[in-house]
N, C-alpha and C positions, 0 to 999 in steps of 0.2 A: 135319664131325667129330661124333663121338658126344657125348652129354651126360656120359658117364662120363670120368674122368680117370685117368691113370697118372703117378705121380711117378717121375722118372728123375734120378739124380745123374750129372753129366757132368764129365769133366775132359779136357783136352788138353795135349799137350806140343808146343812150337813152337821155331822158330829166330829169333823176333822177338817183340816185344810189340805190334806194330801189327796192325790188322785184316787186313792183307795178308800176315801171317806164313806161312812154310812150316810146315805141320802135320806133325809127326813121328808122332803117334799120337792116337787117340781112345779113351777108355775111358768106359764107362757101366754103371750097374746100376739095376735097377728097385727101387722101395721100396714102402711100403704101397700098397694093401691086400694085396699078395701076400706070403705067408709065404716062399715060395721066391724067392730073388734070381736074376734072369736078367741075364746080363752081355753086354757087347759090348766087344771090344778088337781094334783093327787098328793096325798100323804102316804107314806110307805111304811109298812110294818118293819120296824127296826130289827125285830127278832128273826126275820128272814134273811138278814144280811150278816150272817156269822163270819163270812169271808172278807168283810170290809172293816175299816178301822175307825176308832174313836180316839180323840185326844183329851186328856184331862183339862188342858187349857180351854178347849172349845166347850166342854161340858160345864166348866166353871163360868165361862162367859154366858152360856144359855141360862144359868141360874140368876143372872142379873137382868134378864129380859122378862117381860110380862106376857109375851105371846108365843111361848114354846108350842110348836105344832102338836096337836093331839095325836094320839097313837093311830097310825094308819092301819088298815086291815088287809090291804093287798100286798102281795110280795113284789120284790124289785123287778123281776122279769116281766110280770104282768103289766106293771106300770110303764116300764120301758117300752113294751109292745104297744100299749095304748098311746104313749107319747109319740112313737114312730108313726102310728096311724094318723094322729093329729097333724104332724109335720108334713105328711105326704098326701093328705086328704084332697088338696086342691090341685094335684097333678102338676104342681110347679116345684122348682128346685128351692128348698128352704135355705134362706140366708139367716143365720142365727146371730143375733145381737146379744151381747152380754156386757156386764160391767167388769171388763177385763177378760182376756181370752185365755188366761192361765188358771182359771178356777172352774167356773160352771161347765163349760164344754170339755175341759180336760177330765173332770170327774165323771161327767156323763159318758164320754167316750170310753173311758176305762170300764165303767159299769156295763155299757152295751156289750163290749168285747168279752168281759168276764161272764156275762149271762148268755152269751152266744146269740145275741140279737144284732143284726146288721145296723151299723151306725147310719142313720137316715140323712145325713148331710155330708157334703164333700169337705175335705180337709181345708180347702181354701174358701169356704163359704161361711166363715166366722168373722164377725165384725166386732170391734171394740168400742162400746159406747163411752167408756170412761175417757178414752183418748179424744173422741169427738167433743165431749163435754168440756174438756180442758182447752181444746183448740178454739171452740166457738162458745164462749160463755154467754149464758142468759140468766136472768134472775131465777134462782131456785125456789121452789115451793116445798115446804116440809111434807114429808111422806107420812100420812096418818097410819099406814100399814107397814111400817119398816120391819124387816126381817120376817115377813110373810111372803113366800115365793111369788104368789100371784100379785099381791099388793106391790111388791118391788118391781115386778115385770111391768105392770100397768103404769106405775109412776115413772119408770125409766122410759117407757114408750112415749108417754106424754111429754117428757122433757126432750126427747129426741125429735118429736114432731115440732115442738116450739123452736128448737134450734134450726131445723130444716126450714121452717117458715121465716124465721128472722133472717137467716143467711141465704135464703132462696136456693136451696138445693133439693134434689129429689132422690129418694131412696131407690136402689136398683129394683127393676121390675121386668 
């Protein structure tokens, strides 16, 4: 990997909370040092994930939401391969930011390994946005696209940028 780094906010939507969860969608967006935000969004065909899990509690929760992801048409391995290309496109080491390190990247890592696709980030290149948000509070703006993987990633990236500006720190690059 290169010595330069690229910060990427990642969010996924799933049908379980375990690392074996069926993945409905993956959303991501680049952050500093780029002015232009480059995004990734894919919905995944759930019927291609027969070796992954669903929980009744998560299915029941989705029934209360108005924005259930529509049925994806690509299989999990193809989407993970595309996501890997997105993360490595810039020739920089991806630093993944998530709202908690025990959900998104844990599930994604398991899926990458299960599908035989190399995990495109280092084990120590995962950052926890939830902790940063707790340590450095700023006024929160409602997320108009909550529980949409790309909408959540973009919203979380904007919040992290606001925190970085208010508290005068720079993301790794």
